[in-house]
Legacy VTK file of the C-alpha trace (Angstrom):
# vtk DataFile Version 3.0
C-alpha trace
ASCII
DATASET POLYDATA
POINTS 342 float
25.576 -48.485 -29.119
23.721 -48.382 -32.377
21.021 -45.733 -32.645
17.892 -46.935 -34.726
17.295 -44.893 -37.842
13.892 -43.991 -36.740
15.044 -42.525 -33.367
17.678 -40.483 -35.129
15.103 -39.059 -37.449
12.947 -38.208 -34.634
15.773 -36.598 -32.757
16.721 -34.469 -35.914
13.107 -33.330 -36.381
12.760 -32.142 -32.623
16.153 -30.234 -33.019
14.987 -28.743 -36.191
11.819 -27.611 -34.611
13.631 -26.237 -31.565
16.054 -24.186 -33.974
12.872 -22.952 -35.928
11.198 -21.717 -32.713
14.328 -20.146 -31.335
14.610 -18.257 -34.591
11.158 -17.010 -34.314
11.583 -16.059 -30.581
11.197 -12.426 -29.746
10.760 -11.581 -33.555
7.900 -9.154 -33.054
9.131 -7.720 -29.725
12.589 -7.062 -31.212
11.152 -5.501 -34.324
8.926 -3.245 -32.196
11.969 -2.086 -30.227
14.238 -1.706 -33.291
11.405 0.393 -35.139
10.879 2.395 -31.718
7.258 2.304 -32.559
4.216 -0.125 -31.826
1.685 -0.505 -34.633
-1.923 -1.396 -33.320
-4.728 -2.493 -35.652
-7.955 -0.885 -34.332
-11.423 -0.440 -35.398
-12.023 2.507 -37.891
-14.675 4.218 -35.722
-16.235 2.492 -32.732
-17.058 5.111 -29.918
-15.745 3.926 -26.537
-13.274 1.561 -28.203
-11.350 3.434 -30.890
-12.290 6.707 -32.453
-10.305 9.308 -34.067
-10.621 13.097 -33.831
-8.114 14.855 -36.150
-4.638 13.206 -35.131
-5.876 12.149 -31.820
-7.131 8.720 -30.935
-9.136 7.640 -27.878
-11.045 4.490 -26.509
-10.347 1.413 -24.467
-8.486 -0.276 -27.236
-6.342 2.716 -27.933
-5.540 2.969 -24.183
-4.474 -0.531 -24.015
-2.146 -0.051 -27.117
-0.712 3.071 -25.390
-0.133 0.986 -22.206
1.753 -1.612 -24.143
3.799 1.068 -25.838
4.792 2.589 -22.521
5.728 -0.764 -21.104
7.914 -1.780 -24.132
9.224 1.566 -25.539
9.015 3.797 -22.449
6.503 6.228 -24.129
2.840 5.760 -24.776
2.939 8.105 -27.772
5.075 5.699 -29.640
1.913 3.833 -30.327
0.708 3.961 -34.029
-2.934 3.359 -34.783
-3.977 1.528 -37.989
-7.682 1.658 -38.793
-8.842 -1.618 -40.203
-12.279 -3.146 -41.412
-13.103 -6.296 -39.715
-12.500 -8.376 -42.923
-8.979 -6.885 -43.115
-7.645 -7.269 -39.625
-6.367 -10.911 -39.733
-4.664 -10.508 -43.092
-3.003 -7.276 -41.724
-1.783 -9.240 -38.613
-0.534 -12.176 -40.567
1.096 -9.894 -42.996
3.044 -8.245 -40.334
1.477 -4.937 -41.078
0.574 -4.516 -37.432
2.141 -5.893 -34.211
-0.929 -6.086 -32.116
-4.562 -6.410 -33.207
-7.296 -4.409 -30.925
-10.309 -4.553 -33.200
-13.236 -5.892 -31.096
-12.023 -9.351 -31.836
-13.662 -12.554 -30.472
-11.424 -15.444 -29.341
-12.562 -18.499 -31.131
-11.290 -21.919 -31.541
-11.251 -21.565 -35.270
-9.238 -18.220 -35.228
-6.648 -19.879 -32.839
-6.189 -23.252 -34.543
-6.981 -22.682 -38.074
-5.836 -18.993 -38.595
-3.025 -19.350 -36.098
-3.870 -16.185 -34.190
-2.867 -16.069 -30.455
-5.177 -14.299 -28.004
-2.943 -13.284 -25.028
-5.937 -12.007 -22.675
-9.533 -10.852 -22.562
-10.021 -7.029 -22.638
-13.815 -6.863 -22.569
-16.409 -9.619 -22.033
-19.538 -9.212 -24.200
-22.262 -10.912 -25.934
-24.127 -10.508 -29.353
-27.239 -8.536 -29.024
-29.841 -6.763 -31.370
-30.680 -3.018 -31.853
-34.022 -2.141 -33.136
-36.284 0.968 -33.737
-38.003 1.908 -30.469
-41.375 2.205 -32.290
-41.179 -1.096 -34.098
-42.882 -3.020 -31.343
-40.144 -5.681 -31.150
-39.535 -6.764 -27.593
-37.533 -10.095 -27.960
-35.247 -11.628 -30.598
-37.897 -14.228 -31.687
-39.967 -11.223 -33.089
-37.315 -10.862 -35.746
-38.004 -14.230 -37.446
-38.251 -13.704 -41.128
-36.813 -10.163 -40.953
-33.851 -8.553 -42.762
-31.206 -7.925 -40.218
-27.944 -5.823 -40.688
-24.702 -7.511 -39.866
-20.990 -6.632 -40.497
-18.979 -8.611 -42.830
-15.978 -10.697 -41.505
-17.273 -11.100 -37.933
-18.642 -13.913 -35.731
-22.074 -12.171 -35.847
-23.193 -13.464 -39.098
-22.746 -17.182 -38.463
-24.157 -16.691 -34.792
-27.264 -15.055 -36.311
-28.009 -17.573 -39.006
-27.293 -20.417 -36.384
-29.444 -19.057 -33.699
-32.582 -18.887 -35.954
-31.859 -22.126 -37.761
-31.835 -24.226 -34.654
-35.088 -22.640 -33.490
-36.764 -23.362 -36.896
-36.740 -19.922 -38.095
-34.731 -17.809 -40.609
-33.521 -14.274 -41.287
-32.308 -12.285 -44.246
-28.915 -10.950 -43.518
-27.915 -7.656 -45.045
-24.109 -7.974 -44.834
-22.322 -4.496 -44.683
-18.502 -3.879 -45.033
-18.292 -1.971 -41.664
-20.025 -1.511 -38.374
-20.937 1.992 -39.239
-22.436 1.055 -42.474
-24.429 -1.549 -40.800
-25.744 0.880 -38.268
-26.478 3.560 -40.752
-28.579 1.128 -42.825
-30.540 0.397 -39.829
-31.117 4.085 -39.003
-32.223 4.374 -42.733
-34.789 1.624 -42.372
-32.998 -0.707 -44.755
-33.124 -3.588 -42.059
-35.332 -4.457 -39.111
-32.393 -4.721 -36.726
-28.798 -4.540 -36.556
-26.822 -7.348 -34.629
-23.467 -7.116 -33.237
-21.597 -7.243 -29.744
-23.725 -5.403 -27.436
-21.211 -2.742 -26.390
-20.662 -1.915 -30.154
-24.498 -1.564 -30.544
-24.406 0.865 -27.690
-21.490 2.857 -29.083
-23.081 3.149 -32.576
-26.614 4.062 -31.121
-25.039 7.366 -30.248
-24.744 8.057 -34.119
-28.377 7.821 -34.584
-29.369 10.877 -36.816
-31.869 12.443 -34.552
-31.968 10.948 -31.248
-30.292 7.792 -29.733
-33.518 7.186 -27.844
-35.138 6.270 -31.183
-33.482 2.978 -30.944
-33.310 0.270 -28.159
-30.980 -2.759 -27.594
-32.928 -5.841 -26.822
-31.946 -7.514 -23.464
-31.323 -10.961 -24.786
-27.808 -12.226 -25.778
-27.271 -15.095 -28.354
-23.716 -15.632 -27.813
-20.575 -15.168 -25.597
-18.096 -12.632 -27.150
-14.822 -12.506 -25.327
-13.006 -9.447 -26.883
-9.248 -9.839 -26.938
-5.970 -8.673 -27.989
-4.565 -10.815 -30.842
-1.085 -11.449 -32.098
0.596 -13.605 -34.615
1.053 -17.201 -33.101
4.555 -17.288 -33.974
6.184 -15.262 -31.084
5.576 -16.622 -27.760
7.641 -13.905 -26.018
5.404 -11.147 -27.503
2.459 -12.888 -26.334
3.869 -13.141 -22.667
4.590 -9.233 -22.925
1.070 -8.340 -24.049
-0.571 -10.811 -21.621
1.188 -9.422 -18.572
0.601 -5.801 -19.408
-3.053 -6.628 -19.264
-2.668 -8.682 -16.177
-0.664 -5.734 -14.497
-3.518 -3.444 -15.251
-6.027 -5.839 -13.749
-3.951 -6.425 -10.820
-3.458 -2.613 -10.247
-7.236 -2.178 -9.875
-7.401 -5.211 -7.402
-4.569 -3.482 -5.307
-5.780 -0.103 -5.418
-3.044 1.405 -7.536
-4.097 4.286 -9.762
-2.440 6.756 -12.022
-2.781 9.568 -9.389
-1.508 7.413 -6.391
1.199 5.497 -8.239
4.143 7.544 -7.297
3.213 7.736 -3.569
2.744 3.907 -3.470
6.268 3.496 -5.055
7.746 5.742 -2.447
6.058 3.676 0.450
7.077 0.400 -1.044
4.342 -1.433 0.805
1.805 -2.128 -1.999
1.868 -5.995 -2.833
1.996 -5.067 -6.474
4.841 -2.566 -6.315
7.046 -3.502 -3.480
10.219 -5.532 -4.005
13.902 -4.950 -4.476
15.602 -3.362 -7.649
17.326 -6.705 -8.178
13.943 -8.652 -8.288
12.465 -6.158 -10.791
15.472 -6.267 -12.946
15.381 -10.057 -12.942
11.751 -10.146 -14.243
12.154 -7.228 -16.709
15.088 -8.847 -18.303
13.264 -12.171 -18.638
10.547 -10.309 -20.470
12.888 -8.389 -22.532
11.760 -4.990 -21.193
13.451 -2.120 -19.117
12.582 -2.341 -15.423
9.295 -0.735 -14.071
7.647 -1.670 -17.255
4.252 -2.201 -15.442
4.582 0.962 -13.690
4.977 2.822 -16.805
1.805 1.268 -18.190
-0.206 2.387 -15.295
1.437 5.981 -15.416
0.227 6.014 -19.046
-3.412 5.151 -18.784
-4.302 3.987 -15.240
-5.446 0.608 -14.125
-8.148 -1.405 -15.758
-10.962 0.100 -13.899
-9.815 3.624 -14.796
-9.597 2.568 -18.469
-13.037 1.037 -18.455
-14.979 3.807 -16.616
-13.161 6.568 -18.700
-13.943 5.104 -21.978
-17.208 2.925 -21.766
-18.435 3.202 -18.185
-19.779 5.809 -15.848
-17.458 8.640 -16.977
-18.283 8.042 -20.936
-21.168 8.754 -22.940
-21.913 5.173 -23.123
-22.360 4.473 -19.458
-22.171 0.580 -19.956
-22.542 -1.198 -16.550
-19.248 -3.208 -15.891
-21.149 -6.501 -15.311
-18.918 -9.475 -16.159
-16.116 -6.761 -16.801
-15.884 -6.320 -12.929
-12.970 -7.894 -10.942
-13.549 -11.352 -9.783
-13.888 -10.257 -6.200
-16.726 -7.750 -7.285
-18.772 -10.374 -9.000
-17.063 -10.210 -12.501
-14.747 -12.221 -14.616
-11.514 -10.362 -14.605
-8.998 -12.452 -12.778
-5.047 -12.098 -13.220
-2.644 -14.677 -12.156
-0.134 -13.749 -9.220
3.183 -12.114 -10.004
5.168 -14.860 -8.086
LINES 1 343
342 0 1 2 3 4 5 6 7 8 9 10 11 12 13 14 15 16 17 18 19 20 21 22 23 24 25 26 27 28 29 30 31 32 33 34 35 36 37 38 39 40 41 42 43 44 45 46 47 48 49 50 51 52 53 54 55 56 57 58 59 60 61 62 63 64 65 66 67 68 69 70 71 72 73 74 75 76 77 78 79 80 81 82 83 84 85 86 87 88 89 90 91 92 93 94 95 96 97 98 99 100 101 102 103 104 105 106 107 108 109 110 111 112 113 114 115 116 117 118 119 120 121 122 123 124 125 126 127 128 129 130 131 132 133 134 135 136 137 138 139 140 141 142 143 144 145 146 147 148 149 150 151 152 153 154 155 156 157 158 159 160 161 162 163 164 165 166 167 168 169 170 171 172 173 174 175 176 177 178 179 180 181 182 183 184 185 186 187 188 189 190 191 192 193 194 195 196 197 198 199 200 201 202 203 204 205 206 207 208 209 210 211 212 213 214 215 216 217 218 219 220 221 222 223 224 225 226 227 228 229 230 231 232 233 234 235 236 237 238 239 240 241 242 243 244 245 246 247 248 249 250 251 252 253 254 255 256 257 258 259 260 261 262 263 264 265 266 267 268 269 270 271 272 273 274 275 276 277 278 279 280 281 282 283 284 285 286 287 288 289 290 291 292 293 294 295 296 297 298 299 300 301 302 303 304 305 306 307 308 309 310 311 312 313 314 315 316 317 318 319 320 321 322 323 324 325 326 327 328 329 330 331 332 333 334 335 336 337 338 339 340 341
C-alpha cells in the first residue's frame, strides 16, 4: 500500500510532538525531587498570604507551598520561599527560577494562552476593590471619577481600573507603584485618593496604616472577579496534576471532617471516605502521581485542611478576620469544590 506524502508528514509531526512532550513530562517534579527542595515564588510582604519574620514565613500561600513540599518531598520544611514583585513573577517562573508561583496571581485567558502559564487550581476567590481614607467622604467607586488612584505595577488591577471608568464615561489618573506595599504607603501619605487591588490584599495592607487601620475603609463594591491561583510552567502536565491534587485533597479533607488534630485517629479507624482504602490502592495512585504513598496525609499533617489554613491566616483566627464568603465549601454556600478521588 502506498502512503500519501501528506499523511506521512502528518504522522511524523504527531510522532515528533509526542516525543517532545514525553521529554518534558515530569521535568519539574523530577527536578524538585532531585534538588530535594521546592522553590515557591511568593509576595514580598502581604499579611495573611506571605510575610516574613526573620527566617520564618507565614501565610495562606506559604502554607500551601509547605503542603506541596510535604506531599512531594515528605517534609514541609523543604519549601524555599522566593519573594517576588508582581512584575517579576512570570519571568521568574518561565526562567525556572521557581517551581511554583503563589503570588496573589489572577487566572486569566491572556496569561494562560499567551504567557503559557498553567493554573492548577484556585486557592482564593477575590475581587478588585478600593481603599480610601475614612474621612474622605467617599461612599462608592463612582465618587472617585477624576481622582488619582494608586495601583501596583504588573497586575490586572491597572487595566481593570481604566476599563471600569472608561466604560462609564469617566477617567482616573493611575499612580503606578512597583509593589503593593509602596502603593499602600502612597495612599497613607496622601499621594492618591484611593488604592485599588484585590480586596483581601487591601484588608491585609490596611493593617499597616501608620496610626490606626480604622482611618481607612474598603468600599463595598467590587469591579472584577479575581480567582487567585497557584501557577506553574505550562510544559509539565505531571507537575500540574500533583499541585492540583494537593489542593483538592486539602479541600476534600475539610469536606470530610479531616483535620490535622484528628488525622491519625481517622487513619487508624479506616472509615473516613477520604482516608480508607487498601495499601495497594494507595500505592497505585501514588506511583501514578510520581509520589510516595500517603502524600495527601502528609500535606494535611503539615498544615491542616483548607478551612484550617484559611481561618488561621486570613479568617477568624487572624488579624484580618475576612469572612469566608465565596471561599466556603460548595455545600456551605461557597465555590470550593473538589472532584472525587475515584
